[in-house]
C-alpha positions in Angstrom: 23.7 -40.2 1.4 22.5 -40.2 5.0 23.1 -36.5 5.9 24.0 -33.5 3.8 27.6 -33.3 2.7 27.8 -29.7 3.8 28.0 -30.7 7.4 31.6 -30.8 8.7 33.3 -34.2 8.8 34.7 -33.7 12.2 33.7 -31.2 14.9 35.7 -29.3 17.5 34.9 -29.7 21.2 33.0 -26.4 21.2 31.1 -27.0 18.0 30.0 -30.4 19.3 28.8 -29.5 22.7 28.1 -25.7 22.3 29.8 -25.0 25.6 33.1 -25.5 27.5 33.6 -28.7 29.3 35.9 -28.7 32.4 36.6 -32.4 32.0 38.2 -33.8 28.9 37.2 -37.3 29.8 33.5 -36.5 29.2 34.2 -35.4 25.7 36.6 -38.3 25.2 33.8 -40.7 26.2 31.5 -39.4 23.5 34.2 -39.2 20.8 35.7 -42.6 21.5 35.2 -45.3 19.0 36.7 -47.9 21.4 34.4 -50.9 22.1 32.2 -50.3 25.1 33.8 -53.1 27.1 37.2 -51.3 26.9 36.0 -47.7 27.5 37.2 -45.8 30.4 34.9 -45.6 33.4 35.4 -42.3 35.1 33.4 -41.3 38.1 30.4 -39.7 36.2 28.8 -38.3 39.4 31.7 -36.0 39.8 31.9 -35.5 36.1 28.3 -34.4 35.9 28.7 -32.0 38.7 31.5 -30.3 36.7 29.4 -30.4 33.5 26.0 -29.4 35.1 25.7 -26.5 32.6 25.4 -29.2 29.9 23.0 -31.8 30.9 21.7 -30.1 34.0 19.5 -31.8 36.6 18.2 -34.7 34.4 21.4 -36.5 34.2 22.2 -35.9 37.9 18.8 -37.3 38.8 19.5 -40.4 36.7 22.2 -41.3 39.2 25.9 -42.1 38.8 27.0 -44.0 35.7 28.2 -47.5 36.0 29.0 -49.5 32.8 26.5 -52.4 32.6 27.3 -55.8 31.7 24.3 -55.6 29.3 25.4 -53.7 26.2 21.8 -52.8 25.4 21.5 -50.9 28.6 24.9 -49.3 28.1 23.9 -48.2 24.6 20.5 -46.8 25.6 22.1 -44.7 28.4 24.6 -43.2 26.0 21.9 -42.5 23.3 19.9 -40.9 26.1 22.7 -38.4 26.6 23.1 -37.8 22.9 19.3 -37.1 22.7 19.7 -34.5 25.5 22.5 -32.8 23.8 20.6 -32.6 20.5 17.4 -31.6 22.4 19.2 -28.8 24.2 20.7 -27.4 20.8 17.2 -27.4 19.4 15.7 -25.6 22.4 18.4 -23.0 22.1 17.6 -22.7 18.4 21.1 -23.8 17.5 19.6 -26.0 14.7 22.8 -26.4 12.6 24.7 -27.5 15.7 21.9 -30.1 16.4 22.3 -31.5 13.0 26.1 -31.6 13.5 25.7 -33.5 16.8 23.4 -36.0 15.0 26.0 -36.6 12.4 28.7 -37.1 15.0 26.5 -39.5 16.7 26.1 -41.5 13.6 29.8 -41.4 12.8 30.7 -42.8 16.2 28.2 -45.7 15.6 25.4 -44.9 18.1 22.0 -45.8 16.8 19.3 -43.0 17.1 16.0 -44.1 18.7 12.5 -42.8 18.5 13.3 -39.8 20.7 16.3 -38.7 18.6 14.5 -38.3 15.3 11.8 -35.8 16.4 14.3 -33.2 17.5 16.5 -33.8 14.4 13.5 -33.4 12.2 12.5 -30.2 14.1 16.0 -28.8 13.3 15.6 -29.6 9.6 12.1 -28.0 9.6 13.3 -24.8 11.2 16.2 -24.5 8.8 13.8 -25.4 6.0 16.4 -27.9 4.7 14.5 -30.3 2.6 17.6 -32.2 1.5 18.6 -32.8 5.1 15.1 -33.7 6.1 14.7 -36.3 3.3 18.1 -37.7 4.3 16.9 -38.2 7.8 13.7 -39.7 6.5 15.6 -42.3 4.6 17.4 -43.2 7.9 14.1 -43.5 9.6 12.9 -45.9 6.9 16.0 -48.0 7.2 15.8 -48.2 11.0 12.2 -49.3 10.9 10.9 -46.4 13.0 8.6 -45.1 10.3 5.6 -46.3 12.2 6.6 -44.6 15.4 4.0 -41.9 16.0 6.4 -39.4 17.5 8.7 -39.8 14.5 5.8 -39.6 12.0 4.6 -36.4 13.7 8.1 -34.9 13.3 8.1 -35.9 9.7 4.8 -34.3 9.1 5.9 -31.1 10.7 9.2 -31.0 8.9 7.7 -31.5 5.4 5.1 -28.8 6.3 7.7 -26.3 7.3 9.7 -27.1 4.1 6.6 -26.3 2.0 5.8 -29.9 0.8 2.2 -30.1 1.9 1.6 -33.2 -0.3 4.3 -35.2 1.5 3.0 -34.0 4.8 -0.6 -35.0 4.0 0.5 -38.4 2.7 2.4 -39.2 5.9 -0.6 -38.0 8.0 -3.1 -40.1 6.0 -0.8 -43.1 6.5 -0.8 -42.6 10.3 -4.6 -42.3 10.2 -5.0 -45.5 8.2 -2.6 -47.4 10.7 -4.6 -46.0 13.6 -1.5 -44.5 15.2 -2.5 -40.8 14.7 -2.8 -38.8 17.9 -3.8 -35.2 18.6 -0.3 -34.0 17.8 -0.6 -35.6 14.3 -3.7 -33.6 13.6 -2.1 -30.5 15.0 1.0 -31.0 12.9 -0.8 -31.2 9.6 -3.1 -28.3 10.6 0.0 -26.2 11.4 1.4 -27.1 7.9 -1.8 -25.8 6.2 -1.8 -22.7 8.4 1.8 -21.9 7.2 0.6 -22.0 3.6 -2.5 -20.0 4.3 -4.8 -22.9 3.4 -7.5 -21.6 5.7 -10.3 -23.8 4.3 -8.2 -27.0 4.6 -7.5 -26.1 8.3 -11.2 -25.7 9.0 -12.0 -29.0 7.2 -9.3 -30.8 9.3 -10.8 -29.4 12.5 -14.3 -30.5 11.5 -13.0 -34.0 10.7 -11.2 -34.2 14.0 -14.3 -33.2 15.9 -16.5 -35.6 13.9 -14.4 -38.6 15.0 -16.0 -38.1 18.4 -13.0 -39.7 20.1 -11.9 -38.9 23.6 -8.3 -39.4 22.7 -8.5 -37.2 19.6 -10.4 -34.3 21.1 -9.0 -30.9 19.9 -6.8 -29.3 22.5 -5.4 -25.9 23.1 -2.9 -26.3 20.2 -5.6 -27.3 17.8 -7.6 -24.1 18.6 -4.4 -22.0 18.3 -4.1 -23.5 14.8 -7.6 -23.1 13.6 -8.5 -19.7 15.1 -6.1 -17.7 12.9 -7.7 -19.4 9.8 -11.0 -17.9 10.9 -9.4 -14.5 11.3 -7.6 -14.6 7.9 -10.8 -15.6 6.0 -13.0 -13.3 8.0 -15.2 -16.2 9.2 -16.1 -14.6 12.5 -19.2 -16.7 13.0 -17.1 -19.9 12.7 -14.6 -18.3 15.1 -17.4 -17.6 17.5 -18.4 -21.3 17.5 -14.8 -22.2 18.3 -14.8 -19.6 21.1 -17.8 -21.4 22.5 -16.0 -24.7 22.2 -13.1 -23.3 24.1 -15.3 -22.1 26.9 -17.1 -25.5 27.1 -13.7 -27.3 27.4 -12.3 -24.6 29.7 -9.5 -24.1 27.2 -10.2 -20.3 27.0 -8.2 -19.9 30.2 -5.0 -20.9 28.4 -3.3 -17.6 27.6 -2.4 -18.8 24.1 -6.0 -19.7 23.3 -7.2 -16.4 24.7 -4.7 -14.5 22.5 -5.8 -16.5 19.5 -9.5 -15.6 20.2 -8.7 -11.9 20.6 -6.6 -11.9 17.4 -9.4 -13.8 15.5 -12.0 -11.2 16.5 -9.6 -8.3 15.7 -8.8 -9.6 12.3 -12.5 -10.0 11.6 -12.9 -6.4 12.6 -15.1 -7.2 15.5 -13.0 -5.1 18.0 -15.8 -4.9 20.6 -15.9 -8.6 20.9 -12.1 -8.8 20.9 -12.0 -6.2 23.7 -14.6 -8.2 25.8 -12.5 -11.3 25.6 -9.3 -9.3 26.4 -10.8 -7.7 29.5 -12.0 -11.1 30.8 -8.6 -12.7 30.4 -7.2 -13.3 33.9 -3.7 -13.8 32.5 -2.4 -11.5 29.8 0.9 -11.2 28.1 2.4 -8.7 25.6 0.8 -10.8 22.7 -2.6 -10.2 24.2 -2.1 -6.5 24.2 -0.5 -6.5 20.7 -3.4 -8.3 19.1 -5.9 -5.6 20.3 -3.6 -2.7 19.6 -2.9 -4.0 16.1 -6.6 -4.7 15.5 -7.6 -1.2 16.4 -4.8 0.3 14.3 -5.6 -1.7 11.2 -9.3 -0.7 11.1 -8.6 3.0 11.7 -9.8 3.2 15.3 -6.5 4.7 16.3 -7.7 6.6 19.3 -8.4 3.2 21.0 -5.1 1.8 19.8 -3.2 4.7 21.3 -5.2 4.5 24.5 -4.2 0.8 24.9 -0.6 1.8 24.1 -0.6 4.3 26.9 -2.2 1.7 29.3 0.7 -0.7 28.4 3.1 2.0 29.4 1.3 2.8 32.6 1.1 -0.8 33.6 4.8 -1.2 32.8 4.2 -3.9 30.3 7.3 -4.6 28.2 6.7 -3.2 24.7 8.1 -5.4 22.0 8.6 -4.7 18.3 5.1 -5.6 17.4 3.7 -3.0 19.8 5.8 -0.2 18.5 5.2 -1.2 14.9 1.4 -1.2 15.3 1.4 2.3 16.7 3.9 3.6 14.1 1.8 1.9 11.4 -1.4 3.5 12.8 0.1 7.0 12.6 1.4 6.4 9.1 -2.0 5.2 7.9 -3.5 8.5 9.0 -0.8 10.4 7.2 0.6 11.6 10.6 4.2 11.2 9.6 5.6 13.4 12.3 4.0 11.4 15.1 5.1 8.1 13.4 8.7 9.4 13.4 8.5 10.5 17.1 7.3 7.1 18.1 10.1 5.5 16.1 12.6 7.6 18.0 11.1 6.5 21.3 11.4 2.9 20.2 15.1 3.3 19.4 15.8 5.0 22.7 14.0 2.1 24.5 16.5 -0.4 23.0 13.9 -2.3 20.9 15.2 -3.4 17.5 13.0 -2.4 14.5 12.0 -5.2 12.1 10.8 -5.1 8.5 7.3 -4.1 9.4 8.6 -1.2 11.5 10.8 0.1 8.7 8.0 -0.2 6.1 5.7 1.8 8.4 8.3 4.5 9.2 9.0 4.9 5.5 5.2 5.2 4.9 5.1 8.0 7.5 8.0 9.8 5.8 6.2 9.4 2.4 3.0 10.9 3.9 4.6 14.2 4.9 7.4 14.3 2.3 10.1 13.9 4.9 12.9 13.1 2.6 15.8 13.6 5.1 14.2 11.2 7.6 13.5 8.8 4.8 17.2 8.9 3.8 18.2 8.3 7.4 15.9 5.2 7.5 17.4 4.1 4.2 20.9 4.2 5.7 19.7 2.3 8.8 18.3 -0.4 6.5 21.6 -0.7 4.7 23.6 -1.0 7.9 21.3 -3.3 9.9 19.5 -5.4 7.3 20.8 -5.4 3.7 24.4 -6.0 4.8 23.7 -9.1 7.0 24.6 -12.5 5.7 21.6 -14.7 5.3 19.2 -11.9 5.3 15.7 -12.7 4.1 15.3 -11.8 0.4 11.6 -11.3 0.7 11.9 -9.0 3.6 14.7 -7.0 1.9 12.4 -6.6 -1.1 9.6 -5.3 1.2 11.8 -2.6 2.5 13.2 -1.7 -1.0 9.6 -1.4 -2.2 8.8 1.0 0.7 11.9 3.0 -0.1 10.8 3.3 -3.8 7.4 4.5 -2.6 8.9 7.0 -0.2 11.3 8.5 -2.8 8.5 8.7 -5.3 6.1 10.5 -3.0 9.0 12.8 -2.0 9.2 13.6 -5.7 12.7 12.1 -6.1 11.7 10.1 -9.1 15.3 9.6 -10.3 16.3 7.9 -7.1 13.1 5.8 -7.1 13.8 4.7 -10.7 17.4 3.9 -9.9 16.4 1.6 -7.1 13.7 0.0 -9.3 16.3 -0.6 -12.1 18.7 -2.1 -9.5 16.3 -4.9 -8.7 16.8 -8.0 -10.8 13.8 -8.3 -13.2 13.2 -11.9 -11.9 12.9 -10.5 -8.3 10.5 -7.7 -9.0 7.0 -8.5 -7.5 3.7 -6.8 -8.1 4.3 -4.4 -5.3 7.6 -3.3 -6.9 5.9 -2.5 -10.2 2.9 -0.8 -8.5 4.8 1.6 -6.3 6.9 2.7 -9.3 3.8 3.1 -11.6 2.0 4.9 -8.8 4.9 7.2 -8.2 4.9 8.4 -11.8 1.1 8.5 -12.0 0.8 10.8 -9.0 4.1 12.7 -8.6 6.0 12.4 -12.0 5.3 12.1 -15.7 2.0 10.2 -16.2 3.3 9.1 -19.6 6.1 7.2 -17.9 3.6 5.5 -15.6 1.7 4.2 -18.6 4.9 3.1 -20.4 5.9 1.2 -17.3 2.5 -0.4 -17.0 2.8 -1.6 -20.6 6.3 -2.9 -19.9 4.8 -4.8 -16.9 2.2 -6.5 -19.1 4.9 -7.5 -21.6 7.5 -8.6 -19.0 8.8 -12.1 -19.7 8.5 -13.0 -16.0 4.7 -12.5 -16.1 4.0 -10.4 -13.1 0.2 -10.0 -13.0 -1.1 -6.5 -12.1 -3.3 -6.4 -9.0 -6.1 -4.0 -8.4 -3.8 -1.4 -6.9 -1.6 -1.5 -10.0 -4.8 -1.0 -12.2 -5.8 1.9 -10.1 -2.4 3.6 -10.5 -2.6 3.2 -14.3 -6.1 4.7 -14.3 -4.9 7.7 -12.3 -2.2 8.2 -15.0 -4.9 8.1 -17.7 -7.0 10.6 -15.8 -4.1 13.0 -15.5 -3.5 12.8 -19.2 -7.2 12.7 -20.3 -6.1 9.5 -22.2 -9.5 8.1 -23.0 -8.2 5.5 -25.5 -5.7 3.8 -23.0 -8.3 4.2 -20.2 -10.8 2.2 -22.2 -8.2 -0.4 -23.0 -7.5 -0.8 -19.2 -11.2 -0.9 -18.6 -11.4 -3.9 -21.0 -8.5 -5.6 -19.2 -10.3 -5.0 -15.9 -13.5 -6.7 -17.2 -11.5 -9.7 -18.6 -9.6 -10.1 -15.3 -12.7 -9.7 -13.1 -11.5 -6.9 -10.8 -14.6 -4.7 -11.1 -17.2 -6.9 -9.3 -15.1 -7.4 -6.2 -13.2 -4.1 -5.7 -15.0 -0.9 -5.3 -11.9 1.3 -5.5 -11.1 0.0 -9.1 -14.6 1.1 -10.2 -14.2 4.4 -8.4 -10.9 5.0 -10.4 -12.8 4.1 -13.6 -15.5 6.7 -12.8 -12.7 9.3 -12.2 -10.8 8.4 -15.3 -13.8 8.6 -17.6 -14.9 11.9 -16.1 -11.4 13.5 -16.4 -11.0 12.0 -19.9 -14.2 13.8 -21.2 -16.7 11.0 -21.1 -18.9 11.6 -18.1 -21.7 9.5 -19.5 -19.4 6.4 -19.5 -18.5 7.3 -15.9 -22.2 7.2 -15.1 -22.6 3.8 -16.7 -19.8 2.4 -14.5 -21.5 3.9 -11.5 -24.9 2.4 -12.4 -23.4 -1.0 -12.9 -21.6 -1.1 -9.5 -23.0 -3.8 -7.2 -21.5 -1.9 -4.1 -20.8 1.8 -3.8 -19.1 3.9 -1.1 -19.0 7.6 -0.5 -16.1 8.0 -2.9 -18.2 6.5 -5.7 -20.9 9.2 -5.3 -18.5 12.1 -4.9 -16.5 11.0 -7.9 -19.6 11.0 -10.1 -20.7 14.4 -8.7 -17.2 15.8 -9.3 -17.4 14.6 -12.9 -20.7 16.3 -13.5 -19.4 19.5 -12.0 -16.2 19.4 -14.1 -18.4 19.2 -17.2 -20.7 22.0 -16.2 -23.6 19.6 -15.5 -24.4 21.0 -12.1 -28.1 20.1 -12.1 -27.2 16.4 -12.6 -24.6 16.6 -9.8 -27.2 17.9 -7.4 -29.7 15.2 -8.4 -26.9 12.6 -7.5 -26.4 14.4 -4.2 -30.1 14.2 -3.4 -30.2 10.5 -4.2 -27.1 10.0 -2.0 -28.9 11.8 0.9 -31.9 9.5 0.4 -29.6 6.4 0.5 -28.6 7.5 4.0 -24.9 7.8 3.2 -22.9 10.1 5.4 -22.6 13.7 4.2 -19.3 15.3 5.2 -17.2 18.3 4.4 -15.7 16.7 1.3 -19.2 16.0 -0.1 -20.1 19.8 0.3 -16.8 20.8 -1.4 -18.0 18.7 -4.4 -21.5 20.2 -4.3 -20.2 23.8 -4.2 -17.6 23.0 -7.0 -20.5 21.8 -9.2 -22.5 24.9 -8.5 -19.5 27.1 -9.3 -18.9 25.6 -12.7 -22.5 25.7 -13.6 -23.3 29.3 -12.7 -25.7 28.0 -9.9 -25.1 30.9 -7.5 -28.3 30.8 -5.6 -28.2 27.1 -5.1 -24.6 27.3 -4.0 -25.4 30.0 -1.5 -28.3 28.0 -0.1 -26.2 24.9 0.5 -23.4 26.9 2.0 -25.7 28.7 4.4 -27.5 25.6 5.5 -24.7 23.0 5.7 -24.1 23.5 9.4 -27.8 23.6 10.4 -29.0 20.8 8.2 -26.0 18.5 8.1 -23.9 19.4 11.0 -20.9 20.2 8.8 -19.0 23.4 9.8 -17.8 25.4 6.8 -14.0 25.3 6.5 -11.6 27.6 4.6 -12.0 25.3 1.5 -15.8 25.8 1.6 -15.3 29.6 1.8 -12.9 29.4 -1.1 -15.6 27.6 -3.2 -18.1 30.3 -2.3 -15.6 33.0 -3.3 -15.2 31.2 -6.6 -18.9 30.9 -7.1 -19.4 34.7 -6.5 -16.3 35.6 -8.5 -17.3 33.6 -11.6 -20.7 35.4 -11.5 -18.9 38.8 -11.3 -20.1 39.5 -7.7 -16.7 40.5 -6.4 -18.0 42.9 -3.7 -20.1 40.1 -2.1 -17.0 37.9 -2.3 -14.9 40.4 -0.5 -17.6 40.9 2.2 -17.8 37.1 2.7 -14.0 37.0 3.2 -14.3 39.8 5.8 -17.0 37.7 7.7 -14.9 34.5 7.8 -14.6 33.1 11.3 -11.1 31.9 10.5 -8.1 33.6 9.0 -8.4 33.3 5.2 -6.0 30.8 3.7 -4.1 31.1 0.5 -6.8 29.1 -1.3 -9.3 31.8 -0.6 -7.1 34.6 -2.0 -6.2 32.6 -5.1 -10.0 32.1 -5.8 -10.4 35.9 -5.5 -7.4 36.6 -7.7 -8.7 34.3 -10.4 -12.0 36.1 -10.4 -10.2 39.5 -10.7 -8.5 38.2 -13.8 -11.8 37.4 -15.4 -13.5 40.6 -14.4 -10.4 42.9 -14.7 -10.5 44.2 -11.2 -6.9 45.4 -10.6 -7.4 46.9 -7.1 -8.8 43.7 -5.6 -6.2 41.7 -7.5 -3.4 43.7 -5.9 -4.9 43.2 -2.5 -5.2 39.4 -3.0 -1.6 39.2 -4.3 -0.4 41.2 -1.2 -2.2 38.7 1.1 -0.7 35.8 -0.7 2.8 37.3 -0.4 2.1 37.8 3.4 1.3 34.0 3.6 4.3 33.1 1.7 2.2 31.4 -1.0 3.6 33.0 -4.1 4.1 30.6 -7.0 4.2 30.9 -10.8 0.4 30.9 -10.9 0.1 33.9 -8.6 2.7 36.0 -10.4 1.2 35.0 -13.8 -2.3 35.9 -12.9 -1.2 39.3 -11.5 1.0 39.9 -14.6 -1.9 39.1 -16.9 -4.2 41.4 -15.0 -1.7 44.3 -15.3 -1.3 43.4 -19.1 -5.0 43.6 -19.6 -5.0 47.0 -18.0 -2.1 48.0 -20.3 0.1 48.7 -17.2 3.3 47.4 -18.8 5.6 48.8 -16.2 3.8 46.7 -13.5 4.0 43.7 -15.9 7.8 44.3 -16.1 8.1 44.6 -12.3 6.2 41.4 -11.7 8.3 39.5 -14.2 11.4 40.9 -12.6 10.3 39.7 -9.3 9.7 36.3 -10.7 13.2 36.3 -12.2 15.0 37.3 -9.0 12.9 34.9 -6.9 13.9 32.0 -9.1 10.2 31.3 -10.1 9.7 30.3 -13.7 6.3 30.3 -15.5 5.2 26.9 -16.6 5.1 26.8 -20.4 1.6 26.3 -21.7 1.1 23.3 -23.9 -1.8 21.4 -25.3 -2.1 17.8 -26.4 -4.6 16.2 -28.7 -5.5 12.5 -29.2 -5.0 11.5 -32.8 -5.8 8.2 -34.5 -2.8 6.3 -33.2 -1.0 8.6 -30.8 -1.3 11.7 -28.7 0.5 14.8 -30.0 1.7 17.7 -27.9 2.0 21.3 -29.1 3.6 24.4 -27.4 2.9 28.0 -28.4 4.4 28.8 -31.8 5.3 25.2 -32.3 6.5 24.3 -35.7 8.3 21.0 -35.0 5.6 18.7 -36.1 5.9 17.3 -39.7 2.4 18.6 -40.5 3.2 22.1 -39.3 2.8 23.7 -42.7 -0.7 22.1 -43.1 -1.6 23.0 -39.5 -0.8 26.7 -40.0 -2.5 26.9 -43.4 -5.6 25.4 -42.0 -5.6 27.8 -39.1 -5.2 30.8 -41.4 -8.2 29.6 -43.5 -10.3 29.0 -40.4 -9.5 32.4 -38.9 -10.3 34.1 -42.1 -13.7 32.3 -42.4 -14.8 33.0 -38.7 -13.8 36.6 -39.1 -16.4 36.8 -41.8 -18.8 35.3 -39.3 -18.2 38.1 -36.8 -15.2 36.8 -34.8 -12.9 39.6 -33.6 -9.6 38.5 -32.1 -9.4 39.4 -28.4 -5.9 41.0 -28.4 -6.0 41.5 -24.7 -5.0 37.8 -24.4 -1.8 38.5 -26.3 0.0 39.7 -23.3 2.8 41.7 -25.0 3.4 45.4 -25.4 3.1 45.2 -29.3 0.5 46.6 -31.8 -2.8 44.8 -32.3 -1.9 43.3 -35.7 1.1 41.6 -34.2 -1.0 40.5 -31.2 -3.4 38.8 -33.7 -0.6 36.9 -35.2 0.6 35.8 -31.7 -2.9 34.6 -30.9 -3.0 32.3 -33.9 0.1 30.5 -32.5 -1.5 29.5 -29.2 -1.0 25.8 -28.5 -4.8 24.9 -28.2 -5.4 26.3 -31.7 -2.6 24.3 -33.1 -3.9 21.2 -31.4 -7.4 21.8 -32.8 -6.1 22.2 -36.4 -4.1 18.9 -36.1 -7.3 17.2 -34.7 -9.3 18.4 -37.7 -6.7 17.2 -40.2 -6.4 13.7 -38.6 -9.9 12.9 -37.4 -12.7 11.4 -39.4 -15.9 13.5 -39.7 -18.1 13.3 -36.7 -15.4 12.0 -34.3 -15.0 14.3 -31.3 -11.7 16.2 -31.0 -10.3 15.8 -27.5 -7.8 18.5 -26.4 -6.2 19.0 -23.0 -4.3 22.1 -21.9 -2.1 22.1 -18.8 -3.1 25.8 -18.0 -6.3 27.7 -18.2 -7.6 28.1 -21.8 -7.0 31.4 -23.4 -10.2 33.5 -23.7 -9.5 34.3 -27.4 -8.9 30.6 -28.2 -12.2 29.7 -26.4 -14.1 32.3 -28.5 -12.4 31.2 -31.7 -13.2 27.6 -31.1 -16.8 28.4 -30.5 -17.0 30.0 -33.9 -15.0 27.2 -35.5 -17.4 24.6 -34.1 -20.1 26.1 -36.4 -18.2 25.1 -39.6 -16.6 21.8 -38.7 -18.3 18.4 -38.2 -16.7 17.7 -34.9 -17.5 18.3 -31.2 -14.6 20.0 -29.5 -14.0 18.6 -26.0 -11.4 20.8 -24.3 -10.1 20.2 -20.8 -8.1 22.9 -19.1 -6.7 23.2 -15.6 -10.2 24.3 -14.4 -12.9 22.3 -16.2 -14.2 20.8 -19.4 -15.6 22.7 -22.3 -17.9 20.8 -24.7 -18.0 23.1 -27.7 -20.5 22.3 -30.5 -22.6 24.2 -33.1 -21.4 27.6 -31.7 -22.1 27.1 -28.0 -20.0 25.9 -25.0 -21.1 23.8 -22.0 -19.4 26.3 -19.7 -22.0 29.1 -20.5 -19.3 31.7 -19.7 -18.7 30.3 -16.2 -15.0 29.5 -16.5 
């Protein structure tokens, strides 16, 4: 079979020539199978004038056509016209029509020559039609043109574009052995390697080409345009700089394509100052030159420079294309400036530019950053109308947009829609990004248990999608949310086996966070100590872990080492420092850091820092000082500040200040279930039951529901969850019997139930019974029943731990052989031998 059977057996006039002919005799000439000696001989000078839109000036310049007595000359002139028709189709990117013309040429008995095949092979390559390309290759072999250098170059390029690098390399090597290879041969094989991201191969080829020291085979502009992107992709900026020098010595840097490649190489290597110097020295610039620099600045976070260039392009009236718009939209989205990204997208649409896949992915990222669900849905509709519904749409590009849509819906907390889209993707088509955005959505905005179940399903999937570092990080975030130390350790083991840890800092940072939030801050420290590279997040994660566990002094030691290492100290670092001081009762140290952070470190305290100080003073019972600090704030107190004060009022039973804080929160429109619950509890402690009823009525009429308290404990094989008064577990009878025995024993040791934490208007005896049913006590009893002696019992509560439960656990720790590690919404409590790590600061 010479050509694919899918090509039409006979073509209409319009399909054959792509345009309308005014003279039928011209088409009749090409479609005639009459022997040449009998063919009509029209006046081709007049005919060409009528058909100038077809063959244009070249055929006119060739002179009027007169049939020659020599059939060879006659045949070559006709083949010349066929070549021009095929060439024009290829130039116009009508590749299928070019192949149709080639088939018609063969059907009519005309023999292609060495100028026909390169264009036909180019059409095959652009269509990535391997079957067609191999058929043409067989024709070439049969015709004896396989040693023609132009044809060989076309074959190399065709196989490269069809993804068969081995075939392309074999043909190239044969041309080298024959001694017929030219610069285009080298460029063709280099382009094939570039297409497959074989950067090292491209660089090796360029070195081999230069080492030949041949004048005929000196690298040209195209060679540099091929090899410079390889330097950019691999970050080999020193090598790229050598190529830049070569371009200057050969005066090739003046070529706009070479200049663009140099700018792009420096930009991708994150050497934007060098890229900018080259850009400014370019005498001729096009939109690609600008885009390379704008994209480079955007990708490394220097968005002010990117936006400045974007404005310059507008001022100089440079036509902005889709790459320019996409780079700016992406830059805004990366900085979580979703509103700005959406505004630029609107401007783009008004300008008439058509978004591409990168644009839509960036817009959806911007929607996700600000929770813009409506705009995200609008973008979804646009994608359905303009991309998914098109015939021949690229499946890989479609999947990129679908992945971005799943991410957007997940971050807008529409997990049902995200899951539905995930389920609609054929299991064979899901890639690692598809799994990662779904796992990440559950880990951060949904049920973390679902995230871990999905991660497990990914590992067991029959189509063997291997998790990448981002997938691992999402799974570790889920473990951190659940305090799931066992699964976190299993993922850590997987990380070590797969080799993620040595190369990616953020995986190690997630491990530090996971261990700290799962109750094993010492394991977090081991991960930190074994990191070959650390960034600011590594240090702050460890300090946060120490603070969460009440080990403030160790947190401050880490801070001092961080300062000594010369790492930047910013507002986030000071938030962590103040947080650690707050949870360790280090009031004076916290005050000292707060008062000196501007003078010593140049960090201006923000509302969050003031909130931390209110928390520090509030936990220490210094509510008057906390109120004075709020009054001295240079900015208007935010809801975070008033929540910190309200929490302190709950601990120290200050009703007046609590009412003030609640009123301020109401003014700011920041009421939620936590605010109402705190105020209700404060009234209940003060036995102001009418106020309790009023607050609960307000909650009911506002549609605000209190989150039910629950606790979960890690057993031998599974994690078990308990709610208050829960009797659904098969071991409930044993659990309640054990609790009754424990309460009886610790009462003999001096424990007195703190009935103020049973927030109901009932008598003290009934309150005592209610306290026994609290979820954290049930979880503790289950842990004692199912854990081997000496094994820590790890309990997590979704709300703040009840004060009576905290006291009871402290007593119980004296009579059991377990350390109780309790995590609540505020901090960790390590309870052992009658004492707690919180030291009352909780």
